[in-house]
N, C-alpha and C positions, 0 to 999 in steps of 0.2 A: 482735711478732716471733714467727716460728715456730721452735721449738727442737727439736733432734734428740735431746738427751740429758737434757733437763729438762722438767718440766711447771710452767708458771707461770700462776697464776690469781688472781683476787680473789674473796673471799667477804665481801661487805660492806666494812668498813674494814680487813680483814685480807688481806694478800698471802701466797700460798703459793708457795714455791719447793721443788719436789720432785725429787730425783734419780730419773731414769727409765731406769736400765739394770739392771733387776732380774735379768736372766740373768747379769750380770757382778758381782753383789753391789753394784751401784751404784758400782763403782770408776770412777775418773776416767781417761778416755782423752783424747786431744788435743782432740776436739770438745767434751767437757764442760768442760775447762779454758778453752777459748776462750769458751764460752757463759756460764760463771759470772759473770764481770765484767759482761757485758751484762745478765744477769737481775737481779743485785743493784742495778745502777744504775737499771734500768727501774723496779723497785719503789720504790727510795728516792726517785726523782724524782716519783713519782705522788702528788699532793696528797691523793688519796682513800685512800691506804694509810697507816695509822697504826701498824701493827705487822706484822712479817713472821714467818711460820712456815717453818722449814726442816726437811724430813723426807725419808724415802726411800719408794719404792714397792717392794712385794714384801717379802721376808723380811729384807733387810738395810737398815740405815740408810745407811752409807757405809763402804767398805773401803779407802780410799786410792787410790794410783795403780794403774792397770791395767797392770802391767809386761808382760804378754803382748801387749797391744795396742800399747804404746809401743815394744816391741822390734821390731815391724814398721814402725815409723815413727821411724827413728833421729834425724831432725832434731827431732822433738817431744821425744824422750827427752833429747837434749842440751840443749834449751831448758829443759825442766823441771828438769834438774840444775843448770843455770846459775842459774835463778831461786831455787832452794832455797839454793844457796851464797851468793848475793848478798842474800838476804833480800828478794826482790822477788816474793813470793807474791801472787797475786790470786785467792784462792779463797773467802775468807769475807767477811762484812760488815766485820769488824774490819780485815782487810787492805786493804779498799777504802774505808775511812772512811765506811761507811754510818751515817747518824745516826738512822734509824728503829729503834726497839727490835726486837730479834730473839729469838724463842722457838725453841729446838731441840726437836723431838719425836722422840726416838730410838726407832724402831720395831723395831729388830733389832740385829744385830751392828754394832759401831762399831770399826773397826780402823785402826791406822796413821794415815795422813793424814786419816781420818774424824774423828779426835779434834780436829782444828782447828775443826771446825764446832760442837763441843760447848764447848770451852774459850773460844771466841770469841763465844758467844751470851750474851745478857743473862739469860735464864731457860731452864732445861733441864728438860723432862719426859721420862719414860722409860716404855716398856712394861715390865711385870714380867719379860718374857722377854728383854730386851735384855742384851747383854754388851759389855764394853769391854776392848780389849787393844792393845798396841803391839808388833808383831812385828819391827820393824826389826832389832834386834840378832840375832835368830834367823836372819835371811836375809842376814847380812853387811853390813848398812847401819847408818849412824849418822845419825839425823835428830833433832836435839835440840829442834826447834821445838815439837813436841807435848808433850814432857816439860816444857819450860819453862812452857808454858801450864797444864799439870796442876798444877805446884807452886803456882800462884796460885789454883787452884780446889779443890784437895784438900790433903793433907799432903805434905810433902817425902818422907816414907817411902813413902807409897802411890805417888807418882809414880816414885820410884826403883825400886820393885818392878816396876811395869809396864815401865819402860824397860830395866832390866837383866836381867830374867828372860824377857822377850819372850813367845813363844807359850805358855809354860808358866804364865803368870800372867794370869788373867782376873778382871775385876770383874763380878759380877752386879748387877742393878739395885738389889737391897736394900742391898748393901754400898756401891754408888755413892751411894745416898741417905744412908747413915750418914756417909759421908765428905764430904758436901756437894757432890758433883759434880753431882747432880740434885736438884731441889727437890720433885718429886712423882713417884710411881710409880703407874701405873694398869694395869688389865688391857689386853691388846693391842687388843681391839675397842673400847675406850673412849678410846684415845690421841688420835685425831683430834678427837673432840668436846671432850676436855679441853684440847687445844692451842688450838682455836678459842675456847673459853670464856675461857682465860687471855688470849689475844691480844685478844679483844673487850674485856675488862676494861682492859687496857693502853690500848687505842685510845680509851677514853672520856676520857682526859686530854687537855688542850690539847696539840696536837702540839709546839708550841714548848717548853712546859714539860717534856714527856716527853723531848725531844731534849736539853734542857739538863741534865736529871737523869741521863740516860744518859752524857752527856759527863763530868759530875762524878764519877759512880761509877767510870768507867774511869780518869779522872785520879787518883782515890784509889789505884788499884793501881799507877799509874806513878810517883806522887810520894810523898813522905813525908806524914805526917798534917798537919802544920802547913802545908806548901806546898799541899796539896790543899784545905784549908779556906780558905786565902788566895785561891787561884785561884777557888773557888766564890763567895766573897764579892764578887769583882770582876764576876761575871756571866759567862754563857756566851761563849766565843770569845776571852777575854782571855788573853794569854800574857805572860811576863816580857820578851819582846822589844818590848813596847809595841804590837804589831800585833794586829789582830783576825783570828782564824782561824775557818774553818768548823767 
């Protein structure tokens, strides 16, 4: 499929999903929000893709909703607001039930809704020049989804500072690494090679095993320790309702 706002390609067994609106800070307009579910599902369904890298083109990684563009498209703005209120987001691999492991390569500023793609990734790499912030409260908005995800990936104190202080609080890459939000920091010109290297290493595993391990790790965040271990012991796809789930 030809995409207007994304660049989707394969590099060996690694699929790359790149935000491609650099002049708008890779912010999400209606077209990007419509294309993201298609791109994620395309890569997840490809048997030759064993790991997915998500990153941005240009100086920004992802800066959330493009409010200027959406203001010119009231129907899309209303639909975006409805989906947020209803918890029906379809932006990240986690939202869409993507089973292929995901590596986020944060190449620049990551703001607001862009944080979804970081907290919902399995592995996060960052350029040394990247920054992270949540400006919602500073512009009169309350969107707790990103903050909730941050609590699971960093400390509650760090998540609260980002959410409550807004544009006046930014994490640089070094502090994000110390907080555990990212697992590796590299120089900007080395980020793509580093992400490809990590993704290729992940891709060497048997895909069924990698997907089962990803599922177990995410279930461990959703469930208590004992329940997560019991679920893992039953094998991938088993739930307490007795049914087998993807």
